Residue, then its C-alpha position, 0 to 999 in steps of 0.5 A: m461501477r457503484f461503490k457503497p460503504h458497508g458496515g459490520p461487526g468489529r473486533g477492536w480497532v483493526r476491525s472497525a476504524a481502520s476501514v475508514w482510514l485505509a480508504l486513503t491507502l489505495a495509492g497514497c493520500a493527496l495532501g498537497g497544496p492547491p494546483v499549480s501550472p503543469p511542470p515542464l519536461v526535464s528528461v526522457h528515458g528509453d523508447g518503445p514500447i514505453a518511455v519515462h518522462c521526468h518532470f523534475p531532475c530525476g537523475p537515476l530515478g528515471e532509469e529505475a522507473l524505466a526498468v520497472a515499467r519495462e518489466s511490468w509491460s513484459l509481464t502484462a504482454g506475456f499474460l495477454g499472449n503477446p510476449g514480444p514488443g509489437g508482436e502477435g501472440s497466441g491470444g491474437v492481440r497485437r500492438t497497433a499504436e505508433g510510438p512509445a506509451t509514456l509514463h510521466l513522473y512528478g516530484s511533488w504533490p502540487d505538480y502531480l495535482a496540476v496535471e491531474d486537474s488538467v487531464a482528469g479533472g480531480a478523479f484521481r486526486d487521492t491516488g497519486a497515479f493514474a493512466s489515460r487511455n486516450d493519451r496512452a500516458a500515465h502520471v505518477l507521483v515520486p516525491a523527490d525529497l523522499a526519493r533523495t533521502l532513500g537513494r531510490i524510488p520508495g517502494h510504494h511509488r515503484r508499485a505505482v509505476a508497475h501498476e500504471a505501466a501494466h495499464l498502458a500495456s493493456y491499452d496498446l496490446a488488447r485493443g484499448a482494454y475496455w474492461p470491467p475493473w476485476l480484469a483491468e485492476g486485477l491484471a495491473g495489480w497482479a503485475e504490481r504484486r509480481l514485481a513487488l514481491d518477486d514470487a509466485a505464491f498466491a498470498g504474497r509474503r505474510d510480512d509484506p505490509w501491502a499484500s498483507t493489508h489486502l489479505w486482511r481486507v478480503q478476509r474481513m469481507l468473508e467473515q462479515g458475509t460481504l465478499p462478492g461471489v466469483e461468478a457474479t464478479l467475473t460476469g459483471a454484477p455491480l459491487e457494493l464495496t468501498r473503494p479500497d475493499a474493491y481494489a483489495f478484492w480484485i487484486e487478491l482474487f486475480h492473483f489467486l486465480a493467476q498463480g494457482d491451478e486455475g491460472p491456465r483457465l484464467r489466461e484463456v479467458v483473458r486472452a479471448v477478451a483481449s483479442r476482441e474489439i469491445p466498445a467502452e459502452r459494452a465493456w461489462p456485458a461483453v466481457g461477461e459473455i466471453v467469460r460464460e463462453h469459456l467457464t461453466a458455472e461449476e468451474m466458477a463455483r470451484m474457483e470460489e471454493g478454492f478462493h475461500a480456502h485460500l483466504q481462510a488459510g492466509a496469515v495476516g502479518w500487518v494492517e497498514l495505515f498509508r502505504s509506507l512500510e517496506e522491507v529493505e532487501v539489502r538489510p535482512g530484518s530491516w524495514a524502511q518507513y516514511a511519511v511525506v511532509d504533506a501528510p499531517v498525521g504521519s503513518f503507522a502499521w499494526r502488527a497483527a499478531e496479538l499477545a494472549s496476556t493483557a497484563g502488559f508488554r514491552v517492545t524493544l527495537q532499533v531505529e535509525p531516523q532522519a528528516v526528509d529535509p535534514e537542513e530544516g526538518d525535524w523527525e519523530v518516530r512512534v510506537a503504537l500500543g493499543t487503543r483508547d476509546g477506539d483510537p490508537l495511541l502512539v508513544a513518540l520520540d523526537r529529534q530533540g529528545g522529547v517524549f509524547l503520548r499522542s492519539f491518532p484521529p478518526n479522520p486521517l486528514g485531522t490533527l493528532e491530539t497530544l495527551a501527555s508531553r515531556p519535551g526535551a526529557l532525554p538527551p537529543p538522540t543521534g544515529s541508530i537508537a536502541l529503544e524500549v517501550r513498556f506498556e501496562p494498564g494506564e501507563v506507558g514508558l519509553r527509554v533509550l537503552g542504557g539511559e533514563a526511562v520516561t513514564l507517561p500516564a495513559p488513563g483508559l488505555a488497556p493492553s490488547g497486544l496490538w502494536g506497530p511502528g510509526v513515523g511523523p510527517g517528514t520522517v524516514a526511519h529504518w527499523g530492526g530488531w523488534r522483540l515483543s515480550g510480557l512484563p516482569p512480575a509486578a513485585s520486581e524491584d526494577p520494572w525495566a528489568p529484562 
């Protein structure tokens, strides 16, 4: 497989620099320290066809991961025509391996990196998860401190469990699954998306940041003329795409085909592939030959036409920097966002809807922040408000009541530049905080509602309507009550008036 970065016209920051930064959002960003010895096994959860092995005291997280893995396995088995564990289905596939496949959980980046280095030699350092066909084992990072703070496996890591469990199922149920990535990653991404979104819509929900970012990436390829053709993809043509673009394309295409009118035809092809012995060295041409046996050029052209229509009709809600924002099901309208301590720049997401006016705007919101390590750690919540020289600017509030204006670096492994600071400008906030952030050309302001406003100069900053929530390293935040509106007339006596 060849991956080659591509250029193209841009429209503001979300059309240019994001393509560089989002390269590290495939499954996370491996930012931990140097590898250490692989961690010992602490507990085992479940048995055939898949078991979860925890390499840290995972408690109920082990059972949570097992439930996700089993559901993903079941979805994958059903798609392959093998609905029962170990049985034989309409596609002629069967499970021949003895004993359960294993999904290993690691509670820290150093532990994950130690195993990744010994098993994969660095090929998956940046993903936080991978599956090994030869060992029938998957290895997934689940940051223990973050999971403890949230009281559950973070959504991004739940998706990683689902994705890798789907790979393990395909290895067992489809004769090793020596497949090209449109099928291998497409099927795993389909299972991941079905579990994460729990719906049958092709595009996922507009407000799911993960699915929305996939959609945004593929729409951008269509606009720029770099979107691969359906027939070329299914029959084995190499792709000249960045890694994150390739994954977004495979998953979006597979999900569209699987969930729409073409679903029965796609299943027919996939089950035919799964029923045959395909040697690794012939994976691409062998699958391409099977595709041509089952689909005509006219059918694949129809699939491509439908896919393009789907992309053109899709509404993007978010463009996400690092997978870290998720809706909280038990609190409608509430969102959880987090950044592990090892991530030096934290994370944020752009809300893709833009205001027509460039005169300025305000965002009001409710946020409940906490440190991942409440004993020693600090927290910082941020609101992104447009760009300066192409780089996003972030208005930040920290645990001590400090207000800061920071510039996000072009390299996500770099350091945020602080452009203006007012340490301790506000009383240290606690609990749920009602914030208002105000933005006009050359100036930004923040206040805790009912309190004093803090204004910071932002030279060179012009409103574009882009905005979004963010968190600093080691921070978990629950957001809600977002409201975006234009500023009052300049003649208003109180610039902070509603």
